[in-house]
Structure formats: structure tokens, C-alpha cells
LOGU-16313 format. One record per atom (N, C-alpha, C): atom name; x negated, y, z; chain. Coordinates in nm, 4 decimals. Last residue first. Layout:
BEGIN
<pt atom="CA" c1="X" c2="Y" c3="Z" kette="A"/>
...
END
This chain:
BEGIN
<pt atom="N" c1="1.4178" c2="-4.2984" c3="-3.9724" kette="A"/>
<pt atom="CA" c1="1.5327" c2="-4.2053" c3="-3.9718" kette="A"/>
<pt atom="C" c1="1.5549" c2="-4.1533" c3="-3.8329" kette="A"/>
<pt atom="N" c1="1.1792" c2="-4.4339" c3="-3.9202" kette="A"/>
<pt atom="CA" c1="1.2091" c2="-4.3894" c3="-4.0566" kette="A"/>
<pt atom="C" c1="1.3237" c2="-4.2901" c3="-4.0630" kette="A"/>
<pt atom="N" c1="1.1376" c2="-4.5421" c3="-3.6740" kette="A"/>
<pt atom="CA" c1="1.0880" c2="-4.4064" c3="-3.6945" kette="A"/>
<pt atom="C" c1="1.1217" c2="-4.3523" c3="-3.8327" kette="A"/>
<pt atom="N" c1="1.2234" c2="-4.8043" c3="-3.6923" kette="A"/>
<pt atom="CA" c1="1.3071" c2="-4.7076" c3="-3.6200" kette="A"/>
<pt atom="C" c1="1.2623" c2="-4.5648" c3="-3.6397" kette="A"/>
<pt atom="N" c1="1.0395" c2="-4.9723" c3="-3.8067" kette="A"/>
<pt atom="CA" c1="1.1409" c2="-4.9125" c3="-3.8936" kette="A"/>
<pt atom="C" c1="1.2231" c2="-4.8049" c3="-3.8235" kette="A"/>
<pt atom="N" c1="0.8649" c2="-5.0334" c3="-3.5926" kette="A"/>
<pt atom="CA" c1="0.8125" c2="-4.9995" c3="-3.7249" kette="A"/>
<pt atom="C" c1="0.9158" c2="-4.9307" c3="-3.8117" kette="A"/>
<pt atom="N" c1="1.0071" c2="-5.1213" c3="-3.3748" kette="A"/>
<pt atom="CA" c1="0.9592" c2="-4.9830" c3="-3.3724" kette="A"/>
<pt atom="C" c1="0.9073" c2="-4.9394" c3="-3.5091" kette="A"/>
<pt atom="N" c1="1.0468" c2="-5.3933" c3="-3.4049" kette="A"/>
<pt atom="CA" c1="1.1523" c2="-5.3025" c3="-3.4478" kette="A"/>
<pt atom="C" c1="1.1080" c2="-5.1574" c3="-3.4508" kette="A"/>
<pt atom="N" c1="0.8227" c2="-5.6197" c3="-3.5213" kette="A"/>
<pt atom="CA" c1="0.8348" c2="-5.5112" c3="-3.4247" kette="A"/>
<pt atom="C" c1="0.9360" c2="-5.4087" c3="-3.4756" kette="A"/>
<pt atom="N" c1="0.9765" c2="-5.9295" c3="-3.6292" kette="A"/>
<pt atom="CA" c1="0.8903" c2="-5.8125" c3="-3.6465" kette="A"/>
<pt atom="C" c1="0.9184" c2="-5.7073" c3="-3.5404" kette="A"/>
<pt atom="N" c1="1.1603" c2="-6.1316" c3="-3.6117" kette="A"/>
<pt atom="CA" c1="1.0438" c2="-6.1384" c3="-3.5217" kette="A"/>
<pt atom="C" c1="0.9496" c2="-6.0190" c3="-3.5357" kette="A"/>
<pt atom="N" c1="1.3518" c2="-6.0941" c3="-3.8096" kette="A"/>
<pt atom="CA" c1="1.3897" c2="-6.0712" c3="-3.6695" kette="A"/>
<pt atom="C" c1="1.2722" c2="-6.0761" c3="-3.5720" kette="A"/>
<pt atom="N" c1="1.2298" c2="-5.9102" c3="-4.0863" kette="A"/>
<pt atom="CA" c1="1.2481" c2="-6.0380" c3="-4.0196" kette="A"/>
<pt atom="C" c1="1.2729" c2="-6.0116" c3="-3.8714" kette="A"/>
<pt atom="N" c1="1.3976" c2="-5.6394" c3="-4.2542" kette="A"/>
<pt atom="CA" c1="1.2913" c2="-5.6950" c3="-4.1716" kette="A"/>
<pt atom="C" c1="1.3306" c2="-5.8297" c3="-4.1128" kette="A"/>
<pt atom="N" c1="1.4393" c2="-5.3504" c3="-4.4260" kette="A"/>
<pt atom="CA" c1="1.4769" c2="-5.4915" c3="-4.4304" kette="A"/>
<pt atom="C" c1="1.3650" c2="-5.5658" c3="-4.3593" kette="A"/>
<pt atom="N" c1="1.5571" c2="-5.0137" c3="-4.4057" kette="A"/>
<pt atom="CA" c1="1.4587" c2="-5.1174" c3="-4.3726" kette="A"/>
<pt atom="C" c1="1.5218" c2="-5.2552" c3="-4.3873" kette="A"/>
<pt atom="N" c1="1.7531" c2="-4.8484" c3="-4.5015" kette="A"/>
<pt atom="CA" c1="1.6229" c2="-4.7887" c3="-4.4729" kette="A"/>
<pt atom="C" c1="1.5171" c2="-4.8916" c3="-4.4365" kette="A"/>
<pt atom="N" c1="2.0158" c2="-4.8131" c3="-4.7168" kette="A"/>
<pt atom="CA" c1="1.9354" c2="-4.9153" c3="-4.6493" kette="A"/>
<pt atom="C" c1="1.7967" c2="-4.8566" c3="-4.6287" kette="A"/>
<pt atom="N" c1="2.2906" c2="-4.6156" c3="-4.6976" kette="A"/>
<pt atom="CA" c1="2.1488" c2="-4.6114" c3="-4.7320" kette="A"/>
<pt atom="C" c1="2.0741" c2="-4.7153" c3="-4.6495" kette="A"/>
<pt atom="N" c1="2.5942" c2="-4.5684" c3="-4.8391" kette="A"/>
<pt atom="CA" c1="2.5272" c2="-4.6538" c3="-4.7420" kette="A"/>
<pt atom="C" c1="2.3810" c2="-4.6574" c3="-4.7861" kette="A"/>
<pt atom="N" c1="2.7615" c2="-4.2492" c3="-4.8894" kette="A"/>
<pt atom="CA" c1="2.6829" c2="-4.3660" c3="-4.9295" kette="A"/>
<pt atom="C" c1="2.6402" c2="-4.4486" c3="-4.8085" kette="A"/>
<pt atom="N" c1="2.9376" c2="-4.0471" c3="-4.7989" kette="A"/>
<pt atom="CA" c1="2.9054" c2="-4.0581" c3="-4.9407" kette="A"/>
<pt atom="C" c1="2.8370" c2="-4.1879" c3="-4.9817" kette="A"/>
<pt atom="N" c1="2.9687" c2="-4.0462" c3="-4.5249" kette="A"/>
<pt atom="CA" c1="3.0892" c2="-4.0391" c3="-4.6066" kette="A"/>
<pt atom="C" c1="3.0616" c2="-4.0654" c3="-4.7547" kette="A"/>
<pt atom="N" c1="2.7199" c2="-4.2887" c3="-4.4200" kette="A"/>
<pt atom="CA" c1="2.7863" c2="-4.1596" c3="-4.4117" kette="A"/>
<pt atom="C" c1="2.9035" c2="-4.1589" c3="-4.5089" kette="A"/>
<pt atom="N" c1="2.5085" c2="-4.5054" c3="-4.2592" kette="A"/>
<pt atom="CA" c1="2.6370" c2="-4.4965" c3="-4.3263" kette="A"/>
<pt atom="C" c1="2.6913" c2="-4.3554" c3="-4.3085" kette="A"/>
<pt atom="N" c1="2.2007" c2="-4.6506" c3="-4.2802" kette="A"/>
<pt atom="CA" c1="2.2693" c2="-4.5299" c3="-4.2370" kette="A"/>
<pt atom="C" c1="2.3950" c2="-4.5204" c3="-4.3220" kette="A"/>
<pt atom="N" c1="2.0562" c2="-4.9642" c3="-4.1687" kette="A"/>
<pt atom="CA" c1="2.1186" c2="-4.8751" c3="-4.2652" kette="A"/>
<pt atom="C" c1="2.1772" c2="-4.7525" c3="-4.1976" kette="A"/>
<pt atom="N" c1="1.8544" c2="-5.2471" c3="-4.1777" kette="A"/>
<pt atom="CA" c1="1.8896" c2="-5.1275" c3="-4.1027" kette="A"/>
<pt atom="C" c1="1.9441" c2="-5.0277" c3="-4.2028" kette="A"/>
<pt atom="N" c1="1.9047" c2="-5.5875" c3="-4.2072" kette="A"/>
<pt atom="CA" c1="1.8929" c2="-5.4613" c3="-4.2792" kette="A"/>
<pt atom="C" c1="1.9360" c2="-5.3493" c3="-4.1868" kette="A"/>
<pt atom="N" c1="1.7244" c2="-5.8890" c3="-4.1320" kette="A"/>
<pt atom="CA" c1="1.8282" c2="-5.7906" c3="-4.1057" kette="A"/>
<pt atom="C" c1="1.8021" c2="-5.6667" c3="-4.1895" kette="A"/>
<pt atom="N" c1="1.6716" c2="-6.2412" c3="-4.1518" kette="A"/>
<pt atom="CA" c1="1.6353" c2="-6.1042" c3="-4.1854" kette="A"/>
<pt atom="C" c1="1.7532" c2="-6.0141" c3="-4.1543" kette="A"/>
<pt atom="N" c1="1.7153" c2="-6.5161" c3="-4.1349" kette="A"/>
<pt atom="CA" c1="1.6853" c2="-6.4383" c3="-4.0145" kette="A"/>
<pt atom="C" c1="1.6260" c2="-6.3007" c3="-4.0451" kette="A"/>
<pt atom="N" c1="1.8111" c2="-6.6353" c3="-4.3621" kette="A"/>
<pt atom="CA" c1="1.6674" c2="-6.6434" c3="-4.3388" kette="A"/>
<pt atom="C" c1="1.6227" c2="-6.5571" c3="-4.2203" kette="A"/>
<pt atom="N" c1="2.0726" c2="-6.5712" c3="-4.3885" kette="A"/>
<pt atom="CA" c1="2.0419" c2="-6.7078" c3="-4.3477" kette="A"/>
<pt atom="C" c1="1.8948" c2="-6.7243" c3="-4.3120" kette="A"/>
<pt atom="N" c1="2.0624" c2="-6.3113" c3="-4.4934" kette="A"/>
<pt atom="CA" c1="2.0950" c2="-6.3314" c3="-4.3516" kette="A"/>
<pt atom="C" c1="2.0619" c2="-6.4711" c3="-4.3029" kette="A"/>
<pt atom="N" c1="2.0085" c2="-6.3409" c3="-4.7727" kette="A"/>
<pt atom="CA" c1="1.9075" c2="-6.2881" c3="-4.6805" kette="A"/>
<pt atom="C" c1="1.9388" c2="-6.3224" c3="-4.5353" kette="A"/>
<pt atom="N" c1="2.0903" c2="-6.4850" c3="-5.0160" kette="A"/>
<pt atom="CA" c1="2.1446" c2="-6.5091" c3="-4.8817" kette="A"/>
<pt atom="C" c1="2.0457" c2="-6.4666" c3="-4.7737" kette="A"/>
<pt atom="N" c1="1.9596" c2="-6.4013" c3="-5.2507" kette="A"/>
<pt atom="CA" c1="2.1059" c2="-6.4178" c3="-5.2496" kette="A"/>
<pt atom="C" c1="2.1636" c2="-6.4254" c3="-5.1091" kette="A"/>
<pt atom="N" c1="1.6906" c2="-6.4011" c3="-5.1866" kette="A"/>
<pt atom="CA" c1="1.7522" c2="-6.2767" c3="-5.2334" kette="A"/>
<pt atom="C" c1="1.9043" c2="-6.2843" c3="-5.2299" kette="A"/>
<pt atom="N" c1="1.6551" c2="-6.6765" c3="-5.1289" kette="A"/>
<pt atom="CA" c1="1.6413" c2="-6.5748" c3="-5.0240" kette="A"/>
<pt atom="C" c1="1.7123" c2="-6.4461" c3="-5.0641" kette="A"/>
<pt atom="N" c1="1.6826" c2="-6.7830" c3="-5.3852" kette="A"/>
<pt atom="CA" c1="1.7791" c2="-6.8197" c3="-5.2807" kette="A"/>
<pt atom="C" c1="1.7753" c2="-6.7177" c3="-5.1676" kette="A"/>
<pt atom="N" c1="1.4555" c2="-6.6717" c3="-5.5018" kette="A"/>
<pt atom="CA" c1="1.5876" c2="-6.6364" c3="-5.5529" kette="A"/>
<pt atom="C" c1="1.6955" c2="-6.6680" c3="-5.4502" kette="A"/>
<pt atom="N" c1="1.2593" c2="-6.8038" c3="-5.3475" kette="A"/>
<pt atom="CA" c1="1.2659" c2="-6.6573" c3="-5.3506" kette="A"/>
<pt atom="C" c1="1.4016" c2="-6.6097" c3="-5.3978" kette="A"/>
<pt atom="N" c1="1.3002" c2="-7.0730" c3="-5.4103" kette="A"/>
<pt atom="CA" c1="1.3309" c2="-7.0267" c3="-5.2752" kette="A"/>
<pt atom="C" c1="1.3394" c2="-6.8743" c3="-5.2688" kette="A"/>
<pt atom="N" c1="1.2152" c2="-7.1469" c3="-5.6628" kette="A"/>
<pt atom="CA" c1="1.3562" c2="-7.1178" c3="-5.6425" kette="A"/>
<pt atom="C" c1="1.3910" c2="-7.0618" c3="-5.5062" kette="A"/>
<pt atom="N" c1="0.9456" c2="-7.3332" c3="-5.5423" kette="A"/>
<pt atom="CA" c1="1.0146" c2="-7.2828" c3="-5.6607" kette="A"/>
<pt atom="C" c1="1.1627" c2="-7.2633" c3="-5.6302" kette="A"/>
<pt atom="N" c1="0.8057" c2="-7.2255" c3="-5.2370" kette="A"/>
<pt atom="CA" c1="0.8750" c2="-7.3301" c3="-5.3120" kette="A"/>
<pt atom="C" c1="0.9492" c2="-7.2669" c3="-5.4290" kette="A"/>
<pt atom="N" c1="0.6318" c2="-7.0232" c3="-5.1534" kette="A"/>
<pt atom="CA" c1="0.6446" c2="-7.1443" c3="-5.0722" kette="A"/>
<pt atom="C" c1="0.7095" c2="-7.2595" c3="-5.1484" kette="A"/>
<pt atom="N" c1="0.6527" c2="-6.8069" c3="-5.3161" kette="A"/>
<pt atom="CA" c1="0.5228" c2="-6.8751" c3="-5.3129" kette="A"/>
<pt atom="C" c1="0.5285" c2="-7.0063" c3="-5.2350" kette="A"/>
<pt atom="N" c1="0.9079" c2="-6.7204" c3="-5.2543" kette="A"/>
<pt atom="CA" c1="0.8829" c2="-6.7754" c3="-5.3876" kette="A"/>
<pt atom="C" c1="0.7514" c2="-6.8549" c3="-5.3900" kette="A"/>
<pt atom="N" c1="0.8665" c2="-6.6071" c3="-5.0042" kette="A"/>
<pt atom="CA" c1="0.9444" c2="-6.7304" c3="-5.0148" kette="A"/>
<pt atom="C" c1="0.9224" c2="-6.7988" c3="-5.1492" kette="A"/>
<pt atom="N" c1="0.7103" c2="-6.3861" c3="-5.0894" kette="A"/>
<pt atom="CA" c1="0.6581" c2="-6.4801" c3="-4.9908" kette="A"/>
<pt atom="C" c1="0.7327" c2="-6.6123" c3="-5.0009" kette="A"/>
<pt atom="N" c1="0.8841" c2="-6.2524" c3="-5.2662" kette="A"/>
<pt atom="CA" c1="0.7593" c2="-6.3100" c3="-5.3168" kette="A"/>
<pt atom="C" c1="0.7010" c2="-6.4126" c3="-5.2194" kette="A"/>
<pt atom="N" c1="1.0824" c2="-6.1715" c3="-5.0836" kette="A"/>
<pt atom="CA" c1="1.1173" c2="-6.2587" c3="-5.1966" kette="A"/>
<pt atom="C" c1="0.9915" c2="-6.3276" c3="-5.2489" kette="A"/>
<pt atom="N" c1="0.9291" c2="-6.0011" c3="-4.9193" kette="A"/>
<pt atom="CA" c1="0.9885" c2="-6.1226" c3="-4.8634" kette="A"/>
<pt atom="C" c1="1.0250" c2="-6.2208" c3="-4.9736" kette="A"/>
<pt atom="N" c1="0.8629" c2="-5.7992" c3="-5.1036" kette="A"/>
<pt atom="CA" c1="0.7572" c2="-5.8751" c3="-5.0342" kette="A"/>
<pt atom="C" c1="0.8114" c2="-6.0067" c3="-4.9801" kette="A"/>
<pt atom="N" c1="1.1220" c2="-5.7052" c3="-5.1668" kette="A"/>
<pt atom="CA" c1="1.0401" c2="-5.7687" c3="-5.2704" kette="A"/>
<pt atom="C" c1="0.9274" c2="-5.8508" c3="-5.2081" kette="A"/>
<pt atom="N" c1="1.1939" c2="-5.5959" c3="-4.9178" kette="A"/>
<pt atom="CA" c1="1.2727" c2="-5.7036" c3="-4.9767" kette="A"/>
<pt atom="C" c1="1.1902" c2="-5.7777" c3="-5.0809" kette="A"/>
<pt atom="N" c1="0.9994" c2="-5.3979" c3="-4.8951" kette="A"/>
<pt atom="CA" c1="1.0066" c2="-5.5051" c3="-4.7946" kette="A"/>
<pt atom="C" c1="1.0848" c2="-5.6238" c3="-4.8479" kette="A"/>
<pt atom="N" c1="1.0678" c2="-5.2367" c3="-5.1136" kette="A"/>
<pt atom="CA" c1="0.9370" c2="-5.3021" c3="-5.1111" kette="A"/>
<pt atom="C" c1="0.9350" c2="-5.4168" c3="-5.0103" kette="A"/>
<pt atom="N" c1="1.3165" c2="-5.1466" c3="-5.0265" kette="A"/>
<pt atom="CA" c1="1.3082" c2="-5.2257" c3="-5.1498" kette="A"/>
<pt atom="C" c1="1.1754" c2="-5.3013" c3="-5.1556" kette="A"/>
<pt atom="N" c1="1.2354" c2="-4.9976" c3="-4.8047" kette="A"/>
<pt atom="CA" c1="1.3203" c2="-5.1154" c3="-4.7849" kette="A"/>
<pt atom="C" c1="1.3159" c2="-5.2058" c3="-4.9075" kette="A"/>
<pt atom="N" c1="1.0912" c2="-4.7943" c3="-4.9319" kette="A"/>
<pt atom="CA" c1="1.0241" c2="-4.8817" c3="-4.8350" kette="A"/>
<pt atom="C" c1="1.1035" c2="-5.0099" c3="-4.8127" kette="A"/>
<pt atom="N" c1="1.2960" c2="-4.6709" c3="-5.0955" kette="A"/>
<pt atom="CA" c1="1.1804" c2="-4.7397" c3="-5.1542" kette="A"/>
<pt atom="C" c1="1.1077" c2="-4.8343" c3="-5.0577" kette="A"/>
<pt atom="N" c1="1.6335" c2="-4.7436" c3="-4.9874" kette="A"/>
<pt atom="CA" c1="1.5126" c2="-4.6613" c3="-4.9809" kette="A"/>
<pt atom="C" c1="1.3942" c2="-4.7404" c3="-5.0365" kette="A"/>
<pt atom="N" c1="1.9141" c2="-4.8024" c3="-5.1660" kette="A"/>
<pt atom="CA" c1="1.8064" c2="-4.8728" c3="-5.0955" kette="A"/>
<pt atom="C" c1="1.6815" c2="-4.7865" c3="-5.1029" kette="A"/>
<pt atom="N" c1="2.2512" c2="-4.7339" c3="-5.1454" kette="A"/>
<pt atom="CA" c1="2.1217" c2="-4.6778" c3="-5.1809" kette="A"/>
<pt atom="C" c1="2.0166" c2="-4.7513" c3="-5.0995" kette="A"/>
<pt atom="N" c1="2.5709" c2="-4.8036" c3="-5.2551" kette="A"/>
<pt atom="CA" c1="2.4586" c2="-4.8549" c3="-5.1768" kette="A"/>
<pt atom="C" c1="2.3296" c2="-4.7966" c3="-5.2317" kette="A"/>
<pt atom="N" c1="2.8688" c2="-4.6028" c3="-5.2340" kette="A"/>
<pt atom="CA" c1="2.7570" c2="-4.6602" c3="-5.3093" kette="A"/>
<pt atom="C" c1="2.6451" c2="-4.7035" c3="-5.2145" kette="A"/>
<pt atom="N" c1="3.1416" c2="-4.7036" c3="-5.0165" kette="A"/>
<pt atom="CA" c1="3.0415" c2="-4.6088" c3="-5.0621" kette="A"/>
<pt atom="C" c1="2.9341" c2="-4.6786" c3="-5.1453" kette="A"/>
<pt atom="N" c1="3.3115" c2="-4.8839" c3="-4.9018" kette="A"/>
<pt atom="CA" c1="3.3341" c2="-4.8522" c3="-5.0419" kette="A"/>
<pt atom="C" c1="3.2323" c2="-4.7537" c3="-5.0981" kette="A"/>
<pt atom="N" c1="3.3091" c2="-5.1522" c3="-4.6842" kette="A"/>
<pt atom="CA" c1="3.2456" c2="-5.0261" c3="-4.7168" kette="A"/>
<pt atom="C" c1="3.2621" c2="-5.0022" c3="-4.8658" kette="A"/>
<pt atom="N" c1="3.5237" c2="-5.3085" c3="-4.4430" kette="A"/>
<pt atom="CA" c1="3.4660" c2="-5.3003" c3="-4.5766" kette="A"/>
<pt atom="C" c1="3.4101" c2="-5.1609" c3="-4.5992" kette="A"/>
<pt atom="N" c1="3.4614" c2="-5.4294" c3="-4.1051" kette="A"/>
<pt atom="CA" c1="3.5254" c2="-5.3480" c3="-4.2075" kette="A"/>
<pt atom="C" c1="3.4513" c2="-5.3475" c3="-4.3396" kette="A"/>
<pt atom="N" c1="3.1644" c2="-5.4876" c3="-3.9315" kette="A"/>
<pt atom="CA" c1="3.3092" c2="-5.4716" c3="-3.9216" kette="A"/>
<pt atom="C" c1="3.3591" c2="-5.3834" c3="-4.0345" kette="A"/>
<pt atom="N" c1="2.9219" c2="-5.7193" c3="-4.0451" kette="A"/>
<pt atom="CA" c1="2.9597" c2="-5.5811" c3="-4.0171" kette="A"/>
<pt atom="C" c1="3.1116" c2="-5.5730" c3="-4.0150" kette="A"/>
<pt atom="N" c1="2.8395" c2="-6.0295" c3="-3.8876" kette="A"/>
<pt atom="CA" c1="2.9028" c2="-5.9556" c3="-3.9965" kette="A"/>
<pt atom="C" c1="2.9339" c2="-5.8136" c3="-3.9520" kette="A"/>
<pt atom="N" c1="2.5167" c2="-6.1168" c3="-3.7579" kette="A"/>
<pt atom="CA" c1="2.6600" c2="-6.0945" c3="-3.7408" kette="A"/>
<pt atom="C" c1="2.7137" c2="-6.0134" c3="-3.8581" kette="A"/>
<pt atom="N" c1="2.2520" c2="-6.1183" c3="-3.8252" kette="A"/>
<pt atom="CA" c1="2.3203" c2="-6.2465" c3="-3.8253" kette="A"/>
<pt atom="C" c1="2.4713" c2="-6.2309" c3="-3.8097" kette="A"/>
<pt atom="N" c1="2.2599" c2="-5.8023" c3="-3.9407" kette="A"/>
<pt atom="CA" c1="2.1724" c2="-5.9166" c3="-3.9224" kette="A"/>
<pt atom="C" c1="2.2528" c2="-6.0431" c3="-3.9302" kette="A"/>
<pt atom="N" c1="2.2545" c2="-5.4705" c3="-3.9951" kette="A"/>
<pt atom="CA" c1="2.3229" c2="-5.5931" c3="-4.0337" kette="A"/>
<pt atom="C" c1="2.2247" c2="-5.7070" c3="-4.0182" kette="A"/>
<pt atom="N" c1="2.2763" c2="-5.1896" c3="-3.8033" kette="A"/>
<pt atom="CA" c1="2.1874" c2="-5.2980" c3="-3.8413" kette="A"/>
<pt atom="C" c1="2.2722" c2="-5.4193" c3="-3.8744" kette="A"/>
<pt atom="N" c1="2.3195" c2="-4.8332" c3="-3.8335" kette="A"/>
<pt atom="CA" c1="2.3514" c2="-4.9674" c3="-3.7901" kette="A"/>
<pt atom="C" c1="2.2500" c2="-5.0672" c3="-3.8368" kette="A"/>
<pt atom="N" c1="2.4452" c2="-4.5018" c3="-3.7911" kette="A"/>
<pt atom="CA" c1="2.3379" c2="-4.5952" c3="-3.8235" kette="A"/>
<pt atom="C" c1="2.3762" c2="-4.7326" c3="-3.7723" kette="A"/>
<pt atom="N" c1="2.6221" c2="-4.2337" c3="-3.9100" kette="A"/>
<pt atom="CA" c1="2.6328" c2="-4.3580" c3="-3.8363" kette="A"/>
<pt atom="C" c1="2.5201" c2="-4.4501" c3="-3.8824" kette="A"/>
END
């Protein structure tokens, strides 16, 4: 099952371990650094409340884990991450 968490809440609780793919982790770090460069403390705030900043996470959910394959701003080209899985 694939999905995207953005401004809306995901339905139901997930008990599987969370795995973040290296590309998604790099995207998150890039975004944190960008916000950090704009104002002291903003990078940390972004990391805590990603959804408020109009970012979304694309993920794959299976019986064993939740795998985050992309983290992206809502204005980015969705085709960039759709080819990952």
C-alpha cells in the first residue's frame, strides 16, 4: 500500500517500524537546513511540525514496516519522487 501524508491526517494508527529511505532523509535534511538559514530555531521547528510547512511524505506501508520514500514541498514536481517505487 502506498500513500502520501500531507495536510490531511492518515486514517488509523500504524504500529510498524518506520524506515526512511536515504533520499527522503536527505530531502528532510535539506529542508531543515534551508529553514535554519532563514531564522534561528526555524529548522528545528520545521523538523517537529513538517505538515505545517506544506511538506508531504510519500510512503509505502506493508505488514512489516512503513517506508518513507520521499519528503517534498507541495509545489515541487511530483514526478520526481513517483519513479522511486
